C-alpha positions in Angstrom: 74.6 13.1 -43.3 76.9 13.3 -46.5 74.8 11.6 -48.5 71.7 13.3 -47.2 73.8 16.9 -47.8 74.5 15.4 -51.7 71.2 14.3 -52.4 70.4 18.4 -51.2 72.8 19.4 -53.8 72.0 17.3 -56.4 68.4 18.4 -56.2 69.3 22.4 -56.0 71.8 21.4 -59.1 69.2 19.9 -61.1 67.1 22.9 -60.6 70.0 25.4 -61.4 70.0 24.4 -64.9 67.5 26.8 -66.7 66.0 24.8 -69.6 65.8 21.9 -67.3 63.8 24.0 -64.5 61.5 26.0 -67.2 60.4 21.6 -68.4 59.6 20.6 -65.2 58.1 23.5 -63.9 56.4 24.3 -67.0 52.7 25.6 -67.0 50.0 23.3 -67.6 47.1 21.7 -65.6 47.4 20.3 -62.3 45.3 19.0 -60.0 45.2 18.3 -55.9 42.8 15.6 -54.5 42.0 16.3 -50.9 40.5 12.5 -50.4 38.2 12.6 -47.3 38.2 8.8 -47.1 35.1 7.4 -45.0 33.2 10.0 -46.1 32.3 13.4 -44.4 28.9 14.2 -43.4 27.1 17.1 -45.9 25.2 17.9 -43.1 27.9 19.2 -40.9 30.0 20.9 -44.5 28.2 22.1 -47.4 24.7 21.4 -47.3 23.5 22.1 -43.1 19.9 21.9 -42.0 19.8 23.6 -39.0 17.1 23.6 -36.9 15.6 20.2 -38.3 15.2 16.9 -36.9 18.4 15.7 -39.3 20.5 18.9 -39.2 22.6 17.8 -35.8 23.7 20.3 -33.5 25.5 22.8 -35.4 24.3 26.0 -37.3 24.9 27.7 -40.2 26.7 30.5 -41.2 26.6 33.0 -43.9 29.1 33.4 -46.7 30.7 35.3 -49.2 28.5 34.4 -51.5 24.8 36.1 -51.3 22.2 33.8 -49.8 24.1 30.6 -49.5 25.2 29.4 -45.7 27.2 26.5 -45.1 28.1 24.6 -41.7 29.1 27.0 -38.4 32.0 24.7 -38.7 33.5 26.1 -41.6 33.9 29.7 -40.9 37.6 30.4 -43.0 35.8 28.5 -46.2 32.7 30.9 -45.6 35.0 33.5 -46.7 36.3 32.2 -49.8 33.0 30.6 -51.2 32.9 33.2 -54.0 36.1 30.8 -55.0 34.7 27.8 -54.7 32.5 25.4 -57.0 29.9 23.1 -54.5 28.0 20.3 -55.7 25.1 19.9 -53.2 23.1 16.9 -55.6 25.7 14.1 -56.0 23.6 11.1 -56.0 25.6 7.5 -57.0 24.9 4.0 -56.4 27.6 2.7 -54.1 26.9 2.4 -50.3 29.8 0.3 -49.2 33.2 2.0 -49.0 35.7 -0.3 -51.2 32.9 0.2 -54.0 32.2 4.0 -53.4 35.9 4.4 -53.3 36.6 2.5 -56.8 34.0 4.3 -58.9 34.7 7.9 -57.0 38.3 7.6 -58.0 38.0 6.0 -60.9 35.2 7.5 -62.7 32.9 4.3 -63.4 32.1 0.7 -61.7 34.2 -2.3 -62.2 34.2 -4.6 -65.3 36.2 -7.4 -64.6 38.5 -8.9 -65.7 39.6 -5.2 -67.0 41.4 -2.7 -64.7 40.1 0.9 -65.1 43.0 3.8 -64.4 42.4 5.8 -61.3 42.1 9.4 -61.6 45.8 10.3 -60.8 46.9 8.1 -63.2 44.9 10.1 -66.3 45.8 12.7 -65.5 49.6 11.9 -65.2 49.6 10.0 -68.3 47.4 12.9 -70.2 49.1 16.0 -68.8 52.2 14.8 -66.9 56.0 14.4 -68.1 57.0 10.8 -68.1 60.5 12.0 -68.1 60.6 14.3 -65.6 62.4 13.7 -62.5 59.7 15.1 -60.1 56.9 11.7 -60.0 53.9 13.3 -61.7 51.4 11.0 -59.7 52.1 10.9 -55.9 50.2 9.6 -52.6 50.7 11.3 -50.1 49.2 8.6 -46.8 50.4 7.9 -43.4 48.1 5.3 -42.3 49.1 1.9 -43.3 45.5 1.1 -42.0 41.9 2.6 -43.2 40.1 -0.7 -43.5 38.2 -0.8 -46.9 40.8 2.1 -48.0 43.7 -0.1 -47.0 42.5 -2.9 -49.6 42.0 -0.4 -52.1 45.6 1.3 -51.8 46.7 -2.4 -52.0 45.5 -2.7 -55.5 46.0 -1.8 -58.9 45.7 2.1 -59.0 47.2 2.5 -62.8 45.0 -0.5 -64.4 45.5 -0.7 -68.1 47.8 2.3 -68.4 50.7 0.6 -67.0 52.6 0.9 -63.5 54.9 3.8 -64.9 51.1 6.0 -64.7 51.1 4.6 -60.8 51.5 6.6 -57.6 54.8 7.3 -55.4 53.8 6.7 -52.1 55.0 8.9 -49.6 53.9 9.7 -45.7 54.8 8.4 -42.1 56.5 5.3 -42.3 55.8 5.5 -46.3 59.1 7.5 -46.8 60.9 7.7 -50.2 63.7 4.9 -49.4 66.9 3.9 -50.5 67.5 6.7 -52.8 70.8 8.1 -51.6 73.9 6.5 -53.6 76.1 4.8 -51.3 79.5 6.7 -50.7 81.5 3.7 -52.1 80.3 4.7 -55.3 81.9 7.4 -56.7 79.7 9.7 -59.9 80.8 8.4 -62.4 80.5 4.6 -61.2 77.2 4.9 -60.4 76.3 6.3 -64.1 78.4 3.4 -65.9 76.6 1.1 -63.8 73.3 2.5 -64.7 73.9 2.7 -68.6 75.2 -1.1 -68.8 71.7 -2.0 -66.6 69.8 0.3 -69.0 71.3 -0.8 -72.3 70.8 -4.7 -71.5 67.4 -4.5 -69.8 66.1 -2.0 -73.2 67.6 -4.4 -75.3 65.6 -7.4 -73.8 62.6 -5.3 -73.5 62.8 -4.4 -77.1 63.6 -8.1 -78.5 61.0 -9.8 -76.5 58.8 -7.0 -76.5 58.1 -8.0 -73.0 55.7 -5.2 -71.2 57.0 -6.4 -68.1 60.6 -5.4 -69.1 59.1 -2.0 -69.8 57.6 -1.8 -66.6 60.9 -2.7 -64.9 62.8 -0.3 -66.7 60.0 2.8 -66.0 60.6 2.1 -62.3 64.2 2.4 -62.8 63.5 5.7 -63.9 61.3 6.7 -61.2 63.7 5.9 -58.8 66.5 8.0 -60.7 64.5 10.9 -60.6 63.7 10.2 -57.0 67.5 11.0 -56.1 67.8 14.0 -57.4 64.2 15.3 -56.1 64.2 13.6 -52.8 64.2 17.2 -50.6 60.6 17.8 -52.1 59.2 14.6 -50.2 61.0 16.7 -46.9 58.4 18.3 -44.7 61.5 19.7 -42.6 62.3 21.7 -45.6 59.0 23.9 -45.9 58.9 27.2 -44.2 57.7 26.8 -40.3 55.5 29.7 -40.8 53.6 27.7 -43.8 53.4 24.7 -41.8 51.8 26.4 -38.8 49.5 28.2 -40.8 47.9 24.7 -42.1 48.2 23.2 -38.6 49.7 20.1 -37.2 48.1 17.1 -38.4 49.4 14.9 -40.8 46.4 15.9 -43.2 47.2 19.4 -43.1 51.2 18.9 -43.4 50.7 17.1 -46.5 47.9 19.0 -47.7 51.1 21.8 -48.0 53.4 19.2 -49.2 51.2 18.5 -52.2 50.8 22.4 -53.0 54.8 22.0 -52.8 54.9 19.4 -55.1 52.7 20.8 -57.3 54.5 24.0 -57.5 57.6 22.1 -58.1 56.6 19.6 -61.0 53.9 17.0 -59.8 50.8 17.0 -61.9 48.4 15.0 -59.8 48.8 14.7 -55.9 46.4 13.1 -53.8 46.0 13.4 -49.8 44.4 11.2 -48.0 45.1 10.3 -44.2 43.3 6.2 -43.6 40.1 6.4 -43.3 38.9 9.2 -40.6 35.3 10.4 -41.7 33.7 7.2 -41.3 32.0 8.1 -38.2 29.5 5.5 -37.0 29.8 6.1 -33.5 29.6 9.5 -32.0 29.3 11.6 -35.2 28.7 14.9 -33.9 31.7 14.9 -31.9 34.4 13.5 -34.5 33.1 15.9 -36.8 33.9 18.8 -34.6 37.4 17.8 -34.7 37.9 16.6 -38.4 35.8 19.5 -40.0 37.5 22.6 -38.9 40.9 20.9 -39.8 39.6 20.3 -43.4 38.1 23.8 -43.5 41.4 25.5 -42.8 43.5 22.8 -45.1 40.7 24.0 -48.2 41.3 27.6 -46.9 45.2 27.7 -46.8 45.6 25.7 -50.0 42.9 27.5 -52.3 44.4 31.3 -51.0 48.1 30.0 -51.4 47.7 28.7 -55.2 45.9 32.2 -55.7 48.5 34.1 -54.2 50.9 32.4 -55.9 48.9 32.7 -59.2 48.7 28.6 -59.4 44.9 28.3 -58.9 44.2 29.2 -62.2 45.8 25.9 -63.5 45.7 24.0 -60.9 42.1 21.9 -59.6 41.6 21.5 -56.0 38.9 18.4 -55.4 37.9 18.0 -51.7 35.5 15.1 -51.7 34.8 11.3 -50.4 33.4 8.2 -51.3 29.5 9.3 -51.0 27.5 10.9 -47.8 26.2 10.3 -44.1 22.7 9.2 -43.3 19.9 12.0 -42.1 19.4 10.4 -39.3 21.4 9.0 -36.3 22.1 5.2 -35.4 22.0 3.9 -32.2 25.5 4.9 -31.4 25.1 8.5 -32.2 26.8 7.9 -35.6 25.9 8.3 -39.2 25.7 5.7 -41.4 26.5 5.4 -45.2 24.3 7.7 -48.2 24.9 7.8 -51.7 21.4 9.3 -52.4 22.2 12.7 -51.8 25.8 14.4 -50.5 28.1 17.1 -51.2 31.7 18.0 -52.2 33.7 21.2 -53.4 36.0 21.9 -56.2 38.4 25.2 -56.8 40.3 26.8 -59.4 41.7 24.9 -62.7 39.0 25.6 -64.9 36.2 25.7 -62.2 34.1 28.9 -61.9 33.8 30.1 -58.5 30.7 31.2 -56.6 28.5 28.2 -57.7 26.3 26.2 -55.9 25.1 23.1 -57.9 21.9 21.4 -57.1 20.1 21.2 -53.7 18.2 18.8 -51.6 14.8 19.0 -49.8 14.6 20.5 -46.2 15.7 17.3 -44.5 18.3 16.0 -46.8 17.0 12.7 -47.8 16.9 13.4 -51.8 18.4 15.2 -54.2 15.6 17.8 -55.6 17.5 19.5 -58.3 19.8 18.6 -61.0 21.5 15.1 -59.6 25.0 14.6 -60.2 26.3 11.1 -60.4 30.3 10.0 -61.1 29.9 10.0 -64.7 28.6 13.7 -64.9 31.3 14.5 -61.9 34.3 13.0 -63.8 33.1 14.9 -67.4 33.3 18.1 -65.7 36.8 17.0 -64.0 38.0 15.9 -67.7 36.6 19.1 -68.9 38.2 21.6 -66.2 41.6 19.9 -67.2 41.4 20.2 -70.8 41.3 16.5 -71.5 38.8 14.7 -73.7 36.3 13.0 -71.8 34.7 11.1 -74.6 38.2 10.2 -76.2 38.5 6.1 -76.6 41.3 4.4 -74.7 43.9 2.9 -77.3 43.4 -0.7 -76.2 44.6 -3.3 -79.0 42.7 -6.5 -78.5 40.4 -5.1 -75.6 36.7 -4.0 -75.9 35.9 -0.5 -76.2 36.8 2.0 -73.2 36.0 5.8 -72.9 37.4 8.1 -70.7 34.0 8.6 -69.3 31.2 5.7 -70.3 27.9 7.0 -71.5 26.6 9.8 -73.4 26.9 12.4 -70.6 27.4 16.0 -70.4 29.9 17.9 -67.8 28.1 20.5 -65.1 28.6 23.5 -67.8 27.5 25.9 -65.1 30.8 25.2 -63.0 33.1 25.5 -66.0 34.8 28.6 -67.1 34.7 28.9 -70.9 
């Protein structure tokens, strides 16, 4: 208990220093990615087809955007459609989870042996504060499983940017461990030990020009920061009323925690919960549970950010790796479908009240303004103020750009 109190005290003390608090929380573009892994159905969310053989049992409802209807499972998001930018014409290549996750989180298909950094790593590197005690890229995912997503999580997320731009993972059993100073070591002794370690390891790094030592030093710096801001990862410190508004599920609670982290200095927070959306069996029954939670989470998050004056600078993205088939399989599930699917964004440079593209009456094909992963990433980067065409500085490696090819962002989705 004493150590825990000391940790909270160190956090409060850290943010009571005006200049440090202002620097840590300084205004700048941020991003929260609600990663709906497994791939939600467009028919039960943003692009319903009620009354058709592909539409399923759920109806559609009017929204705050005249003439636009979404699934009846999403009454809360219907009230804030004027704040959302929805793409109904996503059309991408991969139709298997691992490949789809790879392309939709990195923006590009793999080019072995090189590893492109994930979106969160790029945003942390371009917009974050590497010397901040608060982690700039956080993954909140309590689920150790997740089939293909489990394999993906075990891989290299930061790629050629280096380990210092990888995520800090929290949630469930992935608590931030070993961050409290043992009571047997006083503060002065701890600082003296760290100063000696830092001097010797950085000397080795400089003398040997060792990238491994650089990563090691970056990891130590990150842990020192985590020791000072551990309470940010404690859900119990958040107001009970807020926790009740978001809902009791892990995904909902971590979406609230994402808001809290962004509010206190993080730059990119990815919220996931394993791979619950992969509904090859009992599609409608599963989505009847999953979609209302997502509906409430997105509503609460966008509303909270707006009320706190943060929505203008915080981009919220809600998407999976593809969509679901217009037909049901023999197990009453929808299978993978990447030809025509939907996603949503809000805030952070995105123009609200815009619906991009469309599909045919049965939802088989995109009929208007097909959007692939490259155009999506060009749009995300422009919304965040990052040059999508900029070349990575990678001596002795092939040429890579943040977004490959001569693609244009979706201008109608962007403010200014």
